[in-house]
N, C-alpha and C positions, 0 to 999 in steps of 0.2 A: 847124493846125501850121507853127512855122516849118521851111523845109528843114535847116537847120541841125540841129534837132532829131530828124527822121526819116530824115536820110540814111543812116547806119547802119543801119536797119530793112529790111529786105527786104520788098517788099510783099507780101503774104499771099492768094492766088490763092483767092476765095470757092469754097468745096464746095458745091452747091446738090443733094441727095439728093431721089430720092422721096420720102423722109419728111419732110424738111422744107418741100417743098411741100405734101404731104399736110395736113401739121399746119397750116400758116398759113391754106392755105382753107378746113378745116373749123372749126379755131378764130375765122376771120373770118366764117363762116356763123351760127357759134354764138350768137357776138356778135350778128350782126345780128338773127336771130332773136330775139333774148331782148330789145334794143333794142327791137322792135317790138311783142313781147308787155309791156315795164314801159311802153311809152308811152301802150297802151290801156289797161291797169289801173285807173288811177285814173278811167276814166268808164264801167266797170263796177259794178255792183253787187254782184257776186256775191260777190267774193274780196277789196275792196277793205278792209273791216273787218278782213281777219285779216292784216295787213300789219302790221310796226312802225311804220311812217310814220303810221299813225292816231293812236297813241300822243304822236307829235312834234307831231301837228298840234292834239291837245286840249291839249296842253300850251300851245301857241302860244295858243288859243283862252282859255285861263285867265289866261296872262298877259296879254294884251291887253284883258282884261276888270280886271286889277287883282285877280283872283282869286288861291287858292291852286292852283299847278299838281300840289300832291300831296294834293288833297283826295280820299278816295277815292267816294264819292257826285258830286260833279259830275263827276269824271273820267268813270266807269261811265256815266252819263247821255250825256255826248259822244260815248264811243266806241261804246256801243249803236247811238247814233242815225247814226252813221258805218257799223253794216254790224258789230259784234262782235257774237258769235254768245253767245247766252245761256250756254251752258256755259264758256265762255271766260273767266278772271279778268282783272279790271282792270287794266291795264298801268301804270306811271310808269317815267318818266326816271330813272334808276338812276345817271346820267352826274353828275360833281359841280356844284353850280349854277353854275360858270363857264359852262358847256355853254346855258345857257338862253338867249343873244342869238342862237343861232343857230337857235331855233324861235321865238323874239319874232316874226318877219315873218310866221311862218304863221299869226298871229292874225289876219292881216288878208287872208284868204285862203281861197277857199272848199277845201271837199273833193277836188273835184275838180283845179281850177287848181293846188293847193299840193301835192297829189300829182303833178301832171305837172310841175311847174317843180322840186321835190324829186327826182324818178326823173332829171331831164336834166342837174341839177346832180352827183348821184353817177354818171351814166354819163360824166360828163367830170371826174369826178375820177379815174376807173379808167381813160379814155383819154390823159389827161395824164398820168399818173404812169408808164402803161406805154413811154410815147412820151420822156418825160425819162429812163428808167431806160435805154431803149434808147441814147437820147444819150449817155449817161455811158459808154456799154462801145462806144462809135465807131461806134453805127449800122452793125452787122454786115448783109451782104446775105441773111443767110440767111432772115429772116424770124422767129426762132425765140420772139422777143419777143411775139407773138400769142398763146402758151399763154396770158401775163399776162390777157389780155384776158378769155378764154373759161375761165380758172380757177375749176372749182365753187366754192368758198368767195366769189369776187367775185360770180359770178351768181346764188346766194343771196342774196347784199347788195343787188343793183338789184331783183329779186323781192321783195321783204319790205320794201325801204324803209332797209337798214340803216347807221348812218353809219361803220363801220368802213370805209368806201372814202374818208370824209374823211380819217382817222386815215393811211390808205396816203399819202394826199395830202401830210398835213404832214410825213412821214416821207421821202418823195422829195424832196420839198422842201428837208428842211435836206442831204439828199445831194447836192444840186444847188448848194447856196448857202453850202456851210459855208466852204469856202475863200477866194470870192472875195466873198461880202457874208456876213461872220457873223453880224451884228446880226438880220440877216431869217431868215437860216437859225434864228437863234434863236425868231426870233417864228412861225417856222413849226410849230416844236414844241406852239403853243398845240391845235392839230387833234390832236396825238398826246396833250395832254392830255387830249381827250375821253372817253379810252378808258385812264387810268393807269393799272390793272392787270396790262395789255401790257406794260407798260415799266420793269417792276421790275427785271431784269437788264438790257437795254437803257441804262437809266437809270445802274445803279450802274457801268457802264463809264464812259457819258457824262459823269458827272460827274467821275470820276478824268482821264478825256481831257483835261477841258477846265482843270482845273488843273494838269496837268503838263505840257501846250502853252500854259499861260497864253491860253486864248479865251476872255477874261472879256466878250466882246462877245457871246457866241451864249447866254452865263448871262443877260447884261443884257439881249437880246432876250426870253429864254423869261420872264424875272419880267416884263418890260415889259407883255407882253400877255396873260398871265395874272392882272396887275394888273388892266388894262384890261378885263378882261372881268367882274372880280370888280366892278369898280365899275358896270360897265354893268347886270351883275345884281341890283345892289343898287338901282339907279335903278328897273329895272323890276320889283322884287319886293323891298321892304328888308326881307322877313322871311325869303326864300329858304332860309338857311343852317338856321334853325330848322326851317322847315316841313320841307327834306330829310331834318333829323337825326331829327325826330320820324317819318317815312317808312320811311327804313333801321332804326329799331327794331325796326319790325313788318313789313318787307317779307318774311322768311321765307326769305332767300336761303339761311341756315343748315342749310337741309331741302330747298332745289330740289336734281333730282336733273338734275345739269349734265355733258354727256359731257367731262371734262377730270380730267388726270391728279390734279392736286392735289386733287381733290374727291373723287374716286371714291378715291382713297388715303385721305383722312380717313375717309371712312363705310366703306371697309373695315376700317382697324384699330381704331378709337374715333371711332365719331360725334359724340358731345357734344364733342370734344374739337378746336377751331378752330384751336389752334395747329399740328394736323399739317396742315394746309390750307398753311402759310407755310414746310413743311419742303422743297419744292421751291423754293421759291423762293431759300431761302437759298443750298442746294446750287449752283442754276444764278448764283447772285450771283457765289459764292465761286471756281465753275469758269471764269468770265467773266471776271473781276479777275485771274486768273490768267492766263488767256488773251491778255490786253493786256498784262500786264505784261512778259509776255515779246517783246512786239512793239512796245512802246510808242515806240521809236527812228523804226519805219518803221511806226507805222501808218496802216492807209487803210479809211474806213470801207466804198468800195466792196468791198473782197476781204475784210478782216476782220470787218467787222461783218455779214457774211450770215450767217455760223453763230451767232454772239451771238443776232439775230434769232431764228432757227430756236428756239434754247436756250429764248430770253425766252418764245415762246409755249409751247412745250412745257411750260415752267416755273411760267407764272401763275397766281395764286391761282385764279382763275377765267376762263373764255373760254368760246365756245362756236365750232360749228364757221364761223361767219361774219367771226370779229375774225381768222380765219387768212388773209384778203386780205393781212395785213401781211406775210407769206410770198413776195410777189410777188416782189420786188426781188429776193429769194434766188435765188429759182428760176430767176428770167429768167435772173441771172448762172450759175446750174451749167447752167442747158441753152444757153446762146451759148458755154461753154468746153467743155462735152463734144465727144468724138470718136465717141461712143458714139449708133447710130439707135438702139439699143435702151433706153437710157435716155430720151430722148424719150416715145418708146411709151409706156414705162410710165408717164411723169408725164401724157401724154395718157388712159391708160386710167384711172389712179388718180381722175380728175376725171370721168369716166363713172362709173365705180362710186358715185360720191358721188350724182350726180344720178339714176343710177337707183335709189339707197335713198329719194331723198327720191321720185322717180315713183311709188315703192309706196308709198308711207305713212307712210313712217318716220318718226315725230317728229324734230324737232330736237334734242330732249333726251336721246334712245336713245343708250346707250351704243356702240350699233354703229356711233356718230361717234367713237369713242374711238381706235380707228386712226390717224386723219388727221395729228394734229400729231406725234406719232413717224416717220411715214411719210416725212413732208416735210424733216426731217431726216435719216434714213435714207439717202433718195433722193440728198441734195445730196451726201452723203459719199461714195457711191457715184459719183455724176456726176465727183465730183473725181478720182477715180481714175482716170477717161480723160480727162481735162483736156487740151486742145491746148496746150502751149507756147508755139504761136507764133499764137494767137489773141488774141481781145481782154481777156486778163485783166490786171488793173489792179495793176501789180505795181512802179510806179514813177511817178515825175511826168512824167514824157516820154510815157506812154501815156494820162494824163489829157487829155483835151479842154480846148484851149486855154484857151475861156470857162469853165471852172470851176476855172481855177489863180489862185494867186497872181500878180500882175506878177512878184516877182520869180522866180518860178519858171519860167516861159517862157525856153527859149535855154536851159537849164540841166537836165543828166541826172543830178542826185544826186536820191534818193528823200525824197520828201514827207512832211516831219516830220509768217262763215260758221267752221269752223274745218278748215283743211287741214293742219293738223299742220307749217306754216312757221312760225307767229308763235310770238316766244317773249319770256320777261323782255325789258326794257331795259337797258343799260348797258354 
């Protein structure tokens, strides 16, 4: 930061409480233990077949052999050979076909080596996301960002090999690059497009923001990335889209029990009316667009995007608890800002409760996980009532790290315009 930019701001002396130190130590140890476990799972035959990764690996095997990655018989044979229990249903990638290039390299690796590389990539995505977001908030000394590395949904992603951490990485890259490198910020949204159902509300706001702020380079970057991945998918498997459509018609997702507000609402009111599942996303979009429009002249994705992200997760047409890893930026922001030690302990305890549920054999499809998405939003709002006005809240361009600002903003102070119960269906 330039001296002229910060000369009028009094430096804030960092506060190191026992709670801060304990949270950092426990979170770090939790992540380290998980990392060691995740790195050894691919080399054990006991639970490797219960991980979501086996579906990604089987998809890569089919693609490398120029076969249909959505063929039930072939996928079942590969997954069973990899260790999938006889009582588990065959899994398919429900991600759109533009995600196929992500799994294609797995077709040239064995199950164990491929699983190890995949696990390392997921851990790197989580650590990079947490570190870069910590940078965006000014690298405060309280180490509260370690809560993100030990966040229970992210830990579950690591254990089962879920792609939600790649989605998190794409979102954080967008937050990091959208001011200085808008085209590359747009291309990073390709990772978010791996799970487009999580971005219905965020996407609505982002589209209006792009049009209002004339940030067309972001739109161009996103379109280019998706187009390139679609081209690669066509080269790898020319029939991918038709095969995907055939699989989705018989996937049975409409009758699955998923701990998600939209699906629980539909099953409670009228299970056969699929349209009810899209009522929460519509309401969420209406609120988010109104929220954006009132702040359109001073919109800041780090500050204003946090509640929109949490509402997008809450109102998604369908989502699993692993998808809530996307809440990490908002929760880190709330943890950094809050003065309440109780709120920090409460967030850590919520993660522990989720892990306890999992250790007690509660399936990821259980409605006992339904409380989590609303809990993150409520926690963020309550933490905001104890926000430290002198901390790292990003509310104008002069509090944004210099590397993340447009050149013309620097120096000015104007606002910036076996079946373990862990495995689940993919997508």
